[in-house]
C-alpha positions as CSV (number, residue, x, y, z in Angstrom):
1,M,0.2,0.1,0.0
2,K,1.2,3.4,-0.8
3,T,1.9,5.9,1.9
4,F,-0.5,8.6,2.7
5,H,0.1,12.4,4.0
6,C,-2.0,15.1,5.5
7,D,-2.6,17.6,2.8
8,A,-2.7,20.4,5.6
9,C,0.7,19.8,7.1
10,D,2.3,17.0,5.0
11,A,2.6,14.7,8.0
12,L,2.6,10.9,7.5
13,A,-0.9,9.5,7.9
14,F,-2.1,5.7,8.1
15,F,-4.7,4.4,5.9
16,E,-7.1,4.0,8.9
17,N,-6.5,7.3,10.4
18,V,-9.7,9.8,11.0
19,R,-7.3,12.7,12.1
20,C,-3.9,13.9,11.5
21,M,-1.6,13.3,14.7
22,T,0.3,16.3,13.8
23,C,-2.2,19.3,12.9
24,S,-5.2,17.5,14.4
25,E,-7.2,18.0,11.0
26,S,-10.0,15.5,10.4
27,L,-9.0,13.0,7.6
28,A,-10.9,10.5,5.3
29,F,-10.3,8.0,2.6
30,V,-11.8,9.5,-0.7
31,P,-12.2,6.4,-3.0
32,A,-12.6,8.6,-6.2
33,V,-8.9,9.6,-5.7
34,M,-7.7,6.7,-3.8
35,D,-6.0,9.0,-1.2
36,I,-6.5,10.1,2.5
37,C,-7.8,13.7,2.5
38,T,-8.4,16.4,5.0
39,V,-12.3,17.1,5.6
40,R,-13.9,19.9,7.0
41,P,-17.6,20.9,7.6
42,N,-19.3,22.4,4.4
43,D,-20.5,25.8,5.8
44,Q,-22.0,26.4,2.5
45,S,-24.7,23.4,2.7
46,A,-27.9,23.3,4.4
47,E,-27.4,19.6,4.6
48,P,-25.8,18.6,7.9
49,G,-22.6,16.2,8.1
50,Q,-21.4,17.2,4.8
51,F,-17.6,17.9,4.1
52,T,-15.2,19.8,1.7
53,S,-11.6,19.2,1.6
54,G,-8.5,21.3,1.5
55,D,-6.9,18.7,-0.8
56,E,-6.6,20.2,-4.3
57,K,-7.2,16.9,-5.9
58,V,-10.8,17.1,-4.8
59,S,-11.1,20.9,-4.5
60,G,-14.8,22.1,-4.7
61,Q,-16.1,18.5,-4.2
62,V,-18.8,17.9,-1.5
63,F,-18.7,14.7,0.5
64,R,-20.7,12.9,3.3
65,P,-19.5,10.1,5.7
66,C,-20.3,6.5,5.2
67,R,-23.0,5.4,7.4
68,N,-20.6,3.0,9.1
69,A,-18.9,6.2,10.3
70,A,-22.2,8.2,11.3
71,D,-23.7,4.9,13.3
72,H,-20.7,3.0,14.4
73,E,-17.4,5.0,14.0
74,I,-15.7,2.0,12.2
75,C,-15.4,3.6,8.7
76,N,-13.2,6.6,7.5
77,W,-14.4,6.3,3.8
78,V,-16.6,9.1,2.4
79,L,-19.1,9.3,-0.4
80,A,-20.0,12.1,-2.9
81,A,-22.6,14.2,-1.3
82,D,-25.1,13.2,-4.0
83,D,-24.2,9.6,-4.0
84,P,-27.7,7.7,-3.7
85,H,-25.9,5.0,-1.5
86,E,-25.9,5.2,2.6
87,Y,-22.6,3.1,2.7
88,C,-19.1,3.5,1.1
89,E,-18.0,1.4,-1.8
90,S,-16.5,-1.0,0.9
91,C,-19.0,-1.3,3.3
92,R,-21.8,-1.7,1.1
93,L,-20.1,-5.0,-0.1
94,T,-21.1,-6.5,3.3
95,R,-24.5,-8.0,3.5
96,T,-24.7,-9.5,7.0
97,I,-23.3,-8.4,10.4
98,P,-23.5,-9.8,13.8
99,D,-25.8,-8.5,16.6
100,L,-24.0,-5.4,17.8
101,S,-25.8,-5.3,21.2
102,V,-23.7,-8.3,22.0
103,P,-20.5,-7.1,24.0
104,G,-17.3,-7.2,21.9
105,N,-19.0,-7.9,18.4
106,L,-18.7,-4.1,17.4
107,Q,-14.9,-4.2,18.0
108,L,-14.8,-7.5,16.1
109,L,-16.8,-6.1,13.1
110,Q,-14.5,-3.2,13.1
111,K,-11.4,-5.4,12.8
112,M,-13.4,-7.1,9.7
113,E,-14.3,-4.1,8.1
114,T,-10.7,-2.6,8.4
115,A,-9.3,-5.8,6.8
116,K,-11.9,-5.7,4.0
117,R,-11.2,-2.1,3.3
118,R,-7.4,-3.0,2.9
119,L,-8.3,-5.7,0.5
120,T,-10.9,-3.5,-1.4
121,F,-8.3,-0.8,-1.6
122,T,-5.8,-3.3,-3.3
123,L,-8.2,-4.8,-5.6
124,M,-9.2,-1.6,-7.0
125,S,-5.5,-0.6,-7.1
126,L,-4.8,-3.6,-9.2
127,G,-7.6,-2.4,-11.6
128,L,-9.9,-5.4,-11.0
129,P,-13.5,-5.2,-11.2
130,V,-15.1,-4.5,-7.6
131,F,-18.8,-4.6,-7.5
132,G,-21.3,-6.1,-5.4
133,K,-24.7,-8.2,-5.8
134,D,-26.7,-4.9,-5.6
135,V,-25.1,-4.0,-9.1
136,D,-25.1,-7.6,-10.5
137,P,-27.0,-10.3,-8.2
138,V,-25.1,-13.1,-10.2
139,R,-21.6,-11.9,-10.6
140,G,-21.2,-9.6,-7.7
141,Q,-19.3,-10.1,-4.4
142,V,-20.9,-9.9,-1.1
143,Y,-19.5,-10.7,2.5
144,E,-21.5,-12.1,5.4
145,F,-19.8,-11.8,9.0
146,K,-21.6,-14.3,11.3
147,V,-21.0,-15.5,14.8
148,D,-20.7,-19.4,15.4
149,L,-23.1,-20.6,17.7
150,S,-22.3,-24.4,17.5
151,A,-21.3,-24.2,21.1
152,E,-24.9,-23.3,22.0
153,G,-26.5,-25.9,19.7
154,G,-26.7,-23.5,16.6
155,E,-25.0,-23.9,13.3
156,P,-21.3,-23.7,13.1
157,V,-19.8,-21.1,10.7
158,L,-17.1,-22.0,8.4
159,T,-15.2,-19.1,6.6
160,G,-15.6,-19.8,2.9
161,H,-16.9,-18.7,-0.4
162,D,-19.9,-19.7,-2.4
163,E,-21.0,-18.0,-5.8
164,G,-19.7,-14.7,-4.7
165,V,-20.9,-14.9,-1.1
166,I,-17.7,-14.8,1.2
167,T,-18.8,-15.7,4.7
168,M,-16.2,-15.2,7.5
169,N,-16.5,-16.4,11.0
170,L,-16.3,-13.4,13.4
171,A,-14.0,-15.3,15.6
172,E,-11.3,-15.0,13.1
173,A,-11.1,-11.1,14.1
174,D,-10.3,-12.3,17.7
175,D,-6.4,-12.3,17.9
176,A,-6.4,-15.1,20.6
177,E,-8.9,-17.3,19.2
178,R,-7.2,-17.0,15.6
179,E,-3.9,-17.9,17.2
180,R,-5.6,-20.8,18.9
181,R,-6.7,-22.2,15.6
182,R,-3.4,-21.5,13.9
183,Q,-1.6,-23.7,16.4
184,K,-4.3,-26.4,16.3
185,L,-4.1,-26.6,12.8
186,N,-0.5,-26.5,12.5
187,E,-0.3,-23.6,10.3
188,P,2.8,-21.5,10.0
189,Y,0.8,-18.2,9.0
190,R,-2.8,-17.4,9.8
191,T,-4.1,-13.6,9.7
192,L,-7.5,-11.9,9.1
193,I,-6.2,-10.0,5.7
194,G,-4.9,-13.6,4.6
195,H,-8.3,-15.0,4.9
196,F,-9.9,-12.2,3.1
197,R,-7.3,-12.5,0.2
198,H,-7.8,-16.4,0.2
199,E,-11.5,-16.2,-0.1
200,V,-11.5,-13.4,-2.8
201,G,-9.3,-15.6,-4.8
202,H,-12.2,-18.0,-5.1
203,Y,-14.6,-15.3,-6.3
204,Y,-12.2,-14.0,-8.8
205,W,-11.6,-17.5,-10.0
206,D,-15.3,-17.7,-10.7
207,L,-15.1,-14.2,-12.2
208,L,-12.1,-14.2,-14.5
209,V,-11.0,-17.8,-15.1
210,Q,-14.2,-20.2,-15.1
211,E,-15.1,-20.8,-18.7
212,S,-12.7,-18.1,-20.0
213,K,-9.8,-18.1,-22.2
214,W,-7.7,-18.8,-19.2
215,S,-9.7,-22.2,-18.2
216,E,-7.7,-24.7,-20.1
217,A,-4.2,-23.2,-19.1
218,C,-5.2,-22.9,-15.6
219,R,-6.3,-26.5,-15.4
220,A,-2.6,-27.2,-16.9
221,M,-1.1,-25.2,-14.2
222,F,-3.2,-25.9,-11.0
223,G,-5.1,-29.2,-11.9
224,D,-8.5,-30.1,-13.0
225,E,-11.0,-28.1,-10.7
226,R,-13.8,-30.6,-11.7
227,E,-12.3,-33.3,-9.3
228,D,-14.9,-33.9,-6.7
229,Y,-14.2,-31.1,-3.8
230,E,-15.9,-33.0,-1.1
231,E,-14.0,-36.1,-1.7
232,A,-10.6,-34.0,-2.0
233,L,-11.6,-32.3,1.4
234,K,-12.0,-35.7,3.2
235,K,-8.8,-37.2,1.8
236,H,-7.0,-34.2,2.8
237,Y,-7.9,-34.2,6.3
238,E,-7.6,-37.9,6.8
239,N,-4.3,-38.2,5.0
240,G,-2.6,-34.8,5.3
241,A,-0.6,-33.3,2.3
242,P,2.0,-35.4,0.3
243,A,5.5,-35.3,1.8
244,D,6.9,-33.4,-1.2
245,W,4.4,-30.8,-1.2
246,P,6.7,-28.1,-0.7
247,N,8.3,-28.7,-4.0
248,N,5.1,-27.6,-6.0
249,F,2.5,-25.7,-3.6
250,V,2.9,-22.5,-1.7
251,S,1.2,-24.4,1.4
252,S,0.0,-27.8,2.5
253,Y,-3.4,-26.6,2.1
254,A,-2.8,-25.6,-1.4
255,T,-2.5,-29.6,-2.1
256,M,-6.2,-30.2,-1.2
257,H,-7.8,-29.2,-4.5
258,P,-6.9,-27.2,-7.6
259,W,-9.3,-24.4,-6.3
260,E,-7.5,-24.0,-3.3
261,D,-4.0,-24.0,-5.0
262,W,-5.3,-21.2,-6.9
263,A,-6.8,-19.5,-4.0
264,E,-3.6,-19.9,-2.0
265,T,-1.5,-18.6,-4.9
266,W,-3.9,-15.7,-5.5
267,A,-3.5,-14.8,-1.7
268,H,0.3,-14.9,-2.0
269,Y,0.3,-12.7,-5.2
270,L,-1.7,-10.0,-2.9
271,H,0.6,-10.4,-0.1
272,I,3.7,-9.7,-2.4
273,V,2.2,-6.7,-4.4
274,D,0.6,-5.0,-1.4
275,T,4.0,-5.7,0.9
276,L,6.2,-4.4,-2.0
277,E,4.2,-1.4,-2.8
278,T,4.5,-0.4,0.9
279,A,8.1,-1.2,1.0
280,A,8.7,1.1,-2.0
281,A,6.3,3.8,-0.7
282,C,8.5,4.0,2.4
283,G,11.7,4.3,0.6
284,F,13.3,1.2,1.2
285,A,16.4,0.3,-0.7
286,L,17.2,-3.4,-0.6
287,M,20.9,-3.9,-1.1
288,P,21.7,-7.8,0.1
289,S,25.4,-8.0,1.1
290,R,25.8,-11.0,-1.2
291,V,24.9,-9.5,-4.5
292,N,26.2,-12.3,-6.5
293,E,23.8,-14.6,-4.9
294,P,20.8,-15.4,-7.2
295,S,18.3,-15.7,-4.6
296,L,19.0,-12.5,-2.8
297,S,20.0,-10.4,-5.9
298,L,17.5,-7.5,-7.0
299,I,16.7,-6.9,-10.6
300,D,19.8,-6.4,-12.8
301,E,19.7,-2.9,-13.9
302,D,21.4,-3.8,-17.0
303,E,18.6,-6.0,-18.0
304,P,15.8,-3.5,-19.1
305,S,14.0,-6.1,-20.7
306,A,13.1,-8.0,-17.4
307,S,9.4,-8.4,-17.0
308,V,7.3,-6.8,-14.3
309,F,6.7,-10.0,-12.6
310,D,10.4,-11.0,-12.7
311,V,11.1,-7.5,-10.9
312,M,8.7,-8.2,-8.2
313,I,10.0,-11.9,-7.6
314,D,13.5,-10.8,-7.2
315,R,12.5,-7.9,-5.0
316,W,10.1,-10.1,-2.8
317,I,12.8,-12.6,-2.3
318,A,15.2,-9.8,-1.1
319,L,12.5,-8.4,1.0
320,T,11.4,-11.5,2.9
321,Y,14.7,-12.5,3.5
322,A,15.4,-9.2,5.4
323,L,12.1,-9.2,7.3
324,N,12.5,-12.9,8.2
325,S,16.1,-11.9,9.5
326,L,14.8,-8.9,11.4
327,N,12.3,-11.0,13.1
328,R,14.6,-13.7,14.0
329,S,17.0,-11.0,15.6
330,L,14.2,-9.9,17.8
331,G,13.3,-13.5,18.8
332,H,10.1,-13.5,16.8
333,P,9.0,-16.1,14.0
334,D,9.6,-15.5,10.5
335,A,7.2,-12.7,9.0
336,Y,6.8,-14.7,5.9
337,P,7.3,-18.7,6.5
338,F,7.1,-19.6,2.9
339,V,9.5,-20.9,0.1
340,L,8.9,-19.9,-3.3
341,T,10.1,-23.0,-5.6
342,P,10.3,-22.5,-9.4
343,P,6.9,-24.3,-9.9
344,V,5.1,-21.9,-7.2
345,I,6.8,-19.0,-8.9
346,E,5.1,-20.0,-12.2
347,K,1.8,-20.4,-10.5
348,L,2.4,-16.8,-9.2
349,R,3.2,-15.5,-12.8
350,F,-0.1,-17.0,-14.1
351,V,-2.2,-15.2,-11.4
352,H,-0.2,-11.9,-12.4
353,D,-1.1,-12.4,-16.0
354,V,-4.7,-12.9,-15.4
355,I,-5.0,-9.7,-13.1
356,A,-3.0,-7.6,-15.6
357,D,-5.4,-9.0,-18.4
358,A,-8.6,-8.3,-16.3
359,A,-7.1,-4.8,-15.4
360,T,-6.6,-3.8,-19.0
361,S,-10.3,-5.2,-20.0
362,N,-12.0,-3.5,-17.2
363,G,-10.5,-0.3,-18.8
364,Q,-7.9,0.4,-16.4
365,H,-4.1,-0.5,-15.8
366,G,-3.9,-0.6,-12.2
367,E,-1.7,1.7,-9.9
368,V,0.3,-1.0,-8.5
369,I,0.9,-2.7,-12.0
370,E,2.0,0.8,-12.9
371,T,4.4,1.2,-9.8
372,L,6.0,-2.3,-10.7
373,E,6.4,-1.3,-14.3
374,E,8.3,1.8,-13.2
375,A,10.5,-0.4,-10.9
376,A,11.1,-2.8,-13.8
377,T,12.3,0.0,-16.2
378,A,14.2,2.1,-13.5
């Protein structure tokens, strides 16, 4: 994710900020310009709760807060004053929320929506189509955040995807509960944003790959998705992953079924592009000591023909080496506990090609892809 600045004092701001910590100006995210902007009450309007901004990018425009900001203070995105929707572009993708009268649920919902806004920002930055079932009941995406009541005799809630409906167990927003599940399932990595990235990968497989020009190539790369899913799931949990899975898959769960291999690879692609953009925006210059070591070297500046994807992978390997080394120096587990083998890299390349093609077809190029292209030709 790129860095943000207060347009009043130029201080750094986080994506979630509602106020500048330096000059105390109110801040909000404006999707139309994909940026954090200052907002001030619109004194010229008879309508209460409307804002204008001192940011020249949106000079003269009038905004109002997302209803989730007005009602629950859990959103910092705004809408155009004349937008017919009550909720912002991210919040209106949510269809089901938990009972907020139950203590703790509002805080967990806030974590869910915060992670979803980060995901939505990345999808929009990549130039991918982002629309809800209110726009297209068949092809749109929608989120349902539910409480697992199985301990009380109710139905369990399984995080998953089904025809554009992404269901998230609210417990995944509880750090302690998520860590308990991570250890129980012997997973090296389990995060809330990781769940969102994985499940939306299933959605984009339906939207971009199924019965498209990519379908046969996808089967050749990931396997035949027509394989019985329930049988594959049963087999995976009875027998586990093959012993040699690290040679060809990014995670053991990816071995379960071609759909899961795609979704896991998609999630890792989003991990890569978002983290690399953040590192670049923060001015990181990765200079590994052993520059002649292929696994650590950055892109060769004498090779201008290198593809955007090749630049990404070279810099990602260098960045994760640094991140993991820093974590180990502090006594923490690896920040990115995965190994990208050549077969996994080719799967990531396939996801990259599908996304780039979708952005072009969507009439966009994608800010993230543009940033990476600039790096490739630097």
